[in-house]
N, C-alpha and C positions, 0 to 999 in steps of 0.2 A: 535457373532456367524457368521459362514461363510455363504455366499450366497448359497442357495440350488438349483439354476437353473441347468438345465441339460446341459451337454457338448455334442454337436452334434457329435464331433469327437469320442466319446466313445459309441455312439449309435450302437447297434448290428443290427438294422434295419434302416439304414439311409434314409433320405427323398428322394423324387422323383427327386431331382436335381442331384443325383449322376450318373445317366445314362440318356443320351439324345439321341434321334433318330438322326443319322447323317444328315438326311434331314433338321433338325432344327438347326444345328450348325451355328453360326454366321460366322465362318471361314471355313465352309464346302466346299466352292467353290475355296478355295486357293489350290495351288498344294500340293500333298501329301508330307509328311516330309521324310527326309532321313531314319529315323527309320522305317516308314511304308514301304518304298520301299524295304529296306533290309529284313524286316520280310516277306513281300509278296513274295519276290524272294525265300526265304527259304521254305515257305509254298507251293509255286507252284512247286518247285523241289520235295518236299516230296509227294505232291498229283499228281505228274506227269501231270501237266497242263501247258499251255503256260504262260510265264511270263506276268505280267500286262503291260499295256501301260504306258509309262513314263509321259504321259499327264494326268494321273488320278488325280482327286481331293482328298482332305482329306476325304470327305464323302464317295466317291466311294471306296477308299482304305480301309476304316474302314469296309464297308459292305463286301468287298471281303475277308478281313481277317476273319471276322465272319463266312462267308460261308465256307472257307477252313478249319478253325478250326473245324467246325461242321463235314465236310466231313472226316477229319482226326481223329475224335473222341476226340477232346480236349475240 
């Protein structure tokens, strides 16, 4: 008979490790990625706010993305 253990990839309510506070990221102090910079530029244009600093960290970029998405109703 097949093993009846649960597959976490199929869980409709995944565990707490799926979302982590950017302040707790191991790589949070690294420079933001190109994808983050591009997305932030787009969001800033849509929200009509100044473009982010190019010196932003991954964690800072993630937080700003979340804030702008909220502001834009996404």
